[in-house]
DRENPATI-932838 format. One record per atom (N, C-alpha, C): atom name; residue number from 1; x, y, z. Coordinates in Angstrom, 3 decimals, m for minus. Atoms other than C-alpha are relative to their C-alpha. Layout:
REM residues N
[site 'CA',NUM,[X,Y,Z]]
...
REM end
This chain:
REM residues 83
[site 'N',1,[0.852,m1.175,0.000]]
[site 'CA',1,[0.000,0.000,0.000]]
[site 'C',1,[0.897,1.236,0.000]]
[site 'N',2,[m0.795,m1.213,0.118]]
[site 'CA',2,[1.510,3.320,m1.049]]
[site 'C',2,[m0.712,1.122,0.741]]
[site 'N',3,[0.602,m1.038,m0.820]]
[site 'CA',3,[0.821,5.972,1.572]]
[site 'C',3,[0.788,1.293,m0.191]]
[site 'N',4,[m0.655,m1.291,0.165]]
[site 'CA',4,[1.557,9.620,0.885]]
[site 'C',4,[0.511,0.476,1.354]]
[site 'N',5,[m0.563,m0.516,m1.236]]
[site 'CA',5,[3.754,11.278,3.479]]
[site 'C',5,[0.190,1.506,m0.104]]
[site 'N',6,[m0.232,m1.433,m0.091]]
[site 'CA',6,[4.246,14.844,4.616]]
[site 'C',6,[1.172,0.207,0.948]]
[site 'N',7,[m1.159,m0.267,m0.848]]
[site 'CA',7,[7.516,16.115,6.008]]
[site 'C',7,[m0.375,1.083,1.004]]
[site 'N',8,[0.280,m0.943,m1.081]]
[site 'CA',8,[7.173,17.902,9.375]]
[site 'C',8,[1.270,0.246,0.792]]
[site 'N',9,[m1.064,m0.303,m0.946]]
[site 'CA',9,[9.583,19.615,11.692]]
[site 'C',9,[m0.652,0.131,1.361]]
[site 'N',10,[0.565,m0.061,m1.338]]
[site 'CA',10,[8.873,19.063,15.375]]
[site 'C',10,[1.092,0.327,1.007]]
[site 'N',11,[m0.925,m0.317,m1.079]]
[site 'CA',11,[10.467,20.181,18.602]]
[site 'C',11,[m0.329,m0.888,1.181]]
[site 'N',12,[0.168,0.880,m1.146]]
[site 'CA',12,[10.994,17.769,21.475]]
[site 'C',12,[0.819,0.523,1.174]]
[site 'N',13,[m0.845,m0.289,m1.158]]
[site 'CA',13,[12.261,18.156,24.994]]
[site 'C',13,[1.203,m0.938,m0.046]]
[site 'N',14,[m1.187,0.854,m0.072]]
[site 'CA',14,[15.651,16.670,25.790]]
[site 'C',14,[m0.404,m1.395,0.486]]
[site 'N',15,[0.432,1.290,m0.535]]
[site 'CA',15,[13.913,13.939,27.781]]
[site 'C',15,[m0.753,m0.821,m1.056]]
[site 'N',16,[0.740,0.704,1.049]]
[site 'CA',16,[11.560,13.073,24.906]]
[site 'C',16,[0.957,m0.538,m1.063]]
[site 'N',17,[m0.983,0.424,0.991]]
[site 'CA',17,[14.466,12.922,22.471]]
[site 'C',17,[0.808,m1.186,0.514]]
[site 'N',18,[m0.764,1.096,m0.604]]
[site 'CA',18,[16.409,10.682,24.859]]
[site 'C',18,[m0.839,m1.278,0.030]]
[site 'N',19,[0.868,1.166,m0.039]]
[site 'CA',19,[13.419,8.378,25.220]]
[site 'C',19,[m0.095,m0.646,m1.382]]
[site 'N',20,[0.079,0.531,1.364]]
[site 'CA',20,[13.060,8.022,21.447]]
[site 'C',20,[1.320,m0.661,m0.380]]
[site 'N',21,[m1.316,0.573,0.304]]
[site 'CA',21,[16.795,7.434,21.089]]
[site 'C',21,[0.182,m1.349,0.695]]
[site 'N',22,[m0.104,1.264,m0.740]]
[site 'CA',22,[16.618,4.713,23.755]]
[site 'C',22,[m0.862,m1.080,m0.656]]
[site 'N',23,[0.872,0.964,0.676]]
[site 'CA',23,[13.707,3.041,21.925]]
[site 'C',23,[0.662,m0.508,m1.283]]
[site 'N',24,[m0.699,0.381,1.234]]
[site 'CA',24,[15.722,3.047,18.691]]
[site 'C',24,[1.181,m0.903,0.341]]
[site 'N',25,[m1.158,0.794,m0.420]]
[site 'CA',25,[18.813,1.720,20.466]]
[site 'C',25,[m0.424,m1.401,0.455]]
[site 'N',26,[0.506,1.291,m0.467]]
[site 'CA',26,[16.720,m1.071,22.019]]
[site 'C',26,[m0.568,m0.839,m1.144]]
[site 'N',27,[0.500,0.741,1.147]]
[site 'CA',27,[15.520,m2.064,18.554]]
[site 'C',27,[m1.505,0.073,m0.185]]
[site 'N',28,[1.451,m0.121,0.143]]
[site 'CA',28,[11.894,m1.047,19.027]]
[site 'C',28,[m0.381,0.717,m1.290]]
[site 'N',29,[0.230,m0.780,1.220]]
[site 'CA',29,[12.127,1.359,16.085]]
[site 'C',29,[1.319,0.144,m0.741]]
[site 'N',30,[m1.227,m0.185,0.780]]
[site 'CA',30,[14.582,1.978,13.265]]
[site 'C',30,[0.415,1.462,m0.102]]
[site 'N',31,[m0.340,m1.421,0.063]]
[site 'CA',31,[14.378,5.784,13.331]]
[site 'C',31,[m1.046,0.828,0.746]]
[site 'N',32,[0.897,m0.904,m0.723]]
[site 'CA',32,[12.710,8.802,14.934]]
[site 'C',32,[m1.400,0.031,m0.612]]
[site 'N',33,[1.299,m0.099,0.678]]
[site 'CA',33,[9.951,9.009,12.316]]
[site 'C',33,[m0.873,m1.212,0.284]]
[site 'N',34,[0.766,1.219,m0.268]]
[site 'CA',34,[8.909,5.396,12.843]]
[site 'C',34,[m0.553,0.027,1.424]]
[site 'N',35,[0.442,m0.071,m1.398]]
[site 'CA',35,[8.713,5.934,16.609]]
[site 'C',35,[m1.155,0.984,0.155]]
[site 'N',36,[1.037,m1.029,m0.129]]
[site 'CA',36,[6.644,9.097,16.310]]
[site 'C',36,[m1.282,m0.432,m0.713]]
[site 'N',37,[1.198,0.488,0.702]]
[site 'CA',37,[4.289,7.569,13.710]]
[site 'C',37,[m0.714,m1.066,0.819]]
[site 'N',38,[0.617,1.031,m0.826]]
[site 'CA',38,[3.740,4.585,16.013]]
[site 'C',38,[m0.733,0.620,1.184]]
[site 'N',39,[0.672,m0.681,m1.114]]
[site 'CA',39,[2.914,6.887,18.932]]
[site 'C',39,[m1.299,0.655,m0.464]]
[site 'N',40,[1.215,m0.623,0.541]]
[site 'CA',40,[0.419,8.760,16.747]]
[site 'C',40,[m1.052,m1.070,m0.279]]
[site 'N',41,[0.948,1.094,0.269]]
[site 'CA',41,[m1.183,5.475,15.591]]
[site 'C',41,[m0.625,m0.511,1.295]]
[site 'N',42,[0.521,0.477,m1.288]]
[site 'CA',42,[m1.510,4.310,19.196]]
[site 'C',42,[m1.000,0.991,0.590]]
[site 'N',43,[0.919,m1.016,m0.522]]
[site 'CA',43,[m3.139,7.597,20.214]]
[site 'C',43,[m1.297,0.014,m0.800]]
[site 'N',44,[1.205,0.064,0.829]]
[site 'CA',44,[m5.534,7.375,17.265]]
[site 'C',44,[m0.871,m1.193,0.399]]
[site 'N',45,[0.749,1.185,m0.422]]
[site 'CA',45,[m6.527,3.845,18.318]]
[site 'C',45,[m0.633,0.221,1.368]]
[site 'N',46,[0.507,m0.254,m1.346]]
[site 'CA',46,[m6.911,4.898,21.960]]
[site 'C',46,[m1.181,0.974,m0.045]]
[site 'N',47,[1.079,m0.976,0.139]]
[site 'CA',47,[m9.044,7.887,20.976]]
[site 'C',47,[m1.244,m0.651,m0.582]]
[site 'N',48,[1.133,0.706,0.591]]
[site 'CA',48,[m11.240,5.665,18.794]]
[site 'C',48,[m0.687,m0.874,1.045]]
[site 'N',49,[0.580,0.866,m1.032]]
[site 'CA',49,[m11.716,3.189,21.673]]
[site 'C',49,[m0.765,0.814,1.040]]
[site 'N',50,[0.665,m0.860,m0.983]]
[site 'CA',50,[m12.585,5.978,24.118]]
[site 'C',50,[m1.289,0.564,m0.588]]
[site 'N',51,[1.207,m0.536,0.655]]
[site 'CA',51,[m15.034,7.548,21.642]]
[site 'C',51,[m1.079,m1.076,m0.126]]
[site 'N',52,[0.943,1.102,0.116]]
[site 'CA',52,[m16.646,4.128,21.094]]
[site 'C',52,[m0.661,m0.281,1.345]]
[site 'N',53,[0.557,0.213,m1.343]]
[site 'CA',53,[m17.068,3.618,24.850]]
[site 'C',53,[m0.940,1.130,0.398]]
[site 'N',54,[0.860,m1.142,m0.327]]
[site 'CA',54,[m18.477,7.121,25.282]]
[site 'C',54,[m1.340,m0.092,m0.726]]
[site 'N',55,[1.224,0.139,0.780]]
[site 'CA',55,[m21.000,6.486,22.516]]
[site 'C',55,[m0.883,m1.099,0.589]]
[site 'N',56,[0.775,1.096,m0.595]]
[site 'CA',56,[m22.044,3.171,24.093]]
[site 'C',56,[m0.627,0.441,1.324]]
[site 'N',57,[0.545,m0.508,m1.259]]
[site 'CA',57,[m22.466,4.866,27.476]]
[site 'C',57,[m1.170,0.948,m0.254]]
[site 'N',58,[1.063,m0.941,0.341]]
[site 'CA',58,[m24.532,7.622,25.890]]
[site 'C',58,[m1.255,m0.741,m0.440]]
[site 'N',59,[1.138,0.792,0.465]]
[site 'CA',59,[m26.751,5.076,24.134]]
[site 'C',59,[m0.661,m0.718,1.180]]
[site 'N',60,[0.543,0.666,m1.170]]
[site 'CA',60,[m27.137,3.182,27.404]]
[site 'C',60,[m0.812,0.948,0.869]]
[site 'N',61,[0.705,m0.996,m0.810]]
[site 'CA',61,[m28.126,6.330,29.269]]
[site 'C',61,[m1.319,0.407,m0.643]]
[site 'N',62,[1.198,m0.427,0.719]]
[site 'CA',62,[m30.683,7.187,26.590]]
[site 'C',62,[m0.971,m1.153,m0.253]]
[site 'N',63,[0.840,1.158,0.309]]
[site 'CA',63,[m32.149,3.668,26.457]]
[site 'C',63,[m1.191,m0.152,0.937]]
[site 'N',64,[1.148,0.077,m0.904]]
[site 'CA',64,[m34.550,4.260,29.326]]
[site 'C',64,[0.424,m0.229,1.435]]
[site 'N',65,[m0.245,0.206,m1.423]]
[site 'CA',65,[m34.877,3.689,33.010]]
[site 'C',65,[0.581,m1.389,0.243]]
[site 'N',66,[m0.564,1.324,m0.309]]
[site 'CA',66,[m32.825,0.878,34.515]]
[site 'C',66,[m1.058,m0.897,0.641]]
[site 'N',67,[0.893,0.987,m0.590]]
[site 'CA',67,[m34.612,m2.295,35.532]]
[site 'C',67,[0.790,m0.843,0.982]]
[site 'N',68,[m0.713,0.852,m0.953]]
[site 'CA',68,[m33.761,m4.494,38.517]]
[site 'C',68,[0.513,m1.263,m0.694]]
[site 'N',69,[m0.608,1.187,0.593]]
[site 'CA',69,[m31.495,m7.417,37.677]]
[site 'C',69,[0.109,m1.082,1.061]]
[site 'N',70,[m0.030,1.135,m0.918]]
[site 'CA',70,[m31.942,m10.784,39.375]]
[site 'C',70,[1.104,m0.949,m0.475]]
[site 'N',71,[m1.146,0.797,0.435]]
[site 'CA',71,[m28.520,m12.420,39.090]]
[site 'C',71,[m0.252,m1.487,0.207]]
[site 'N',72,[0.265,1.417,m0.268]]
[site 'CA',72,[m29.663,m15.696,40.660]]
[site 'C',72,[m0.885,m0.596,m1.086]]
[site 'N',73,[0.884,0.482,1.059]]
[site 'CA',73,[m32.475,m16.052,38.102]]
[site 'C',73,[0.744,m0.070,m1.330]]
[site 'N',74,[m0.800,m0.014,1.224]]
[site 'CA',74,[m30.083,m15.134,35.274]]
[site 'C',74,[0.918,m1.224,m0.036]]
[site 'N',75,[m0.924,1.124,m0.099]]
[site 'CA',75,[m27.572,m17.727,36.452]]
[site 'C',75,[m0.748,m1.325,m0.187]]
[site 'N',76,[0.814,1.207,0.115]]
[site 'CA',76,[m30.303,m20.368,36.756]]
[site 'C',76,[m0.460,m0.202,m1.455]]
[site 'N',77,[0.431,0.079,1.403]]
[site 'CA',77,[m31.579,m19.568,33.244]]
[site 'C',77,[1.143,m0.459,m0.892]]
[site 'N',78,[m1.158,0.378,0.806]]
[site 'CA',78,[m28.088,m19.881,31.768]]
[site 'C',78,[0.384,m1.454,0.240]]
[site 'N',79,[m0.309,1.398,m0.319]]
[site 'CA',79,[m27.474,m23.157,33.574]]
[site 'C',79,[m0.980,m0.930,m0.695]]
[site 'N',80,[1.013,0.820,0.673]]
[site 'CA',80,[m30.740,m24.519,32.152]]
[site 'C',80,[0.254,m0.065,m1.499]]
[site 'N',81,[m0.268,m0.034,1.438]]
[site 'CA',81,[m29.752,m23.447,28.627]]
[site 'C',81,[1.190,m0.880,m0.374]]
[site 'N',82,[m1.235,0.719,0.324]]
[site 'CA',82,[m26.345,m25.127,28.815]]
[site 'C',82,[0.105,m1.325,0.747]]
[site 'N',83,[m0.070,1.191,m0.824]]
[site 'CA',83,[m27.213,m28.034,31.063]]
[site 'C',83,[m0.542,m1.171,m0.630]]
REM end
């Protein structure tokens, strides 16, 4: 898959630069760009997961009033289905 790239100039703290250098030295990444792209991908995935959870919570809140849950009856029903 051919992905277009854009060249960027970024500024890091000394500590951030040292961390990236240590990751490269440890073999986790081959260069700075690969490390930074991976961090961005991870943040994108994390943001997507959080947004998905927020949406599910919102849908749950809008689904109506909660009803009492009888765990013993639920457990008994499941045992009957699989027994």
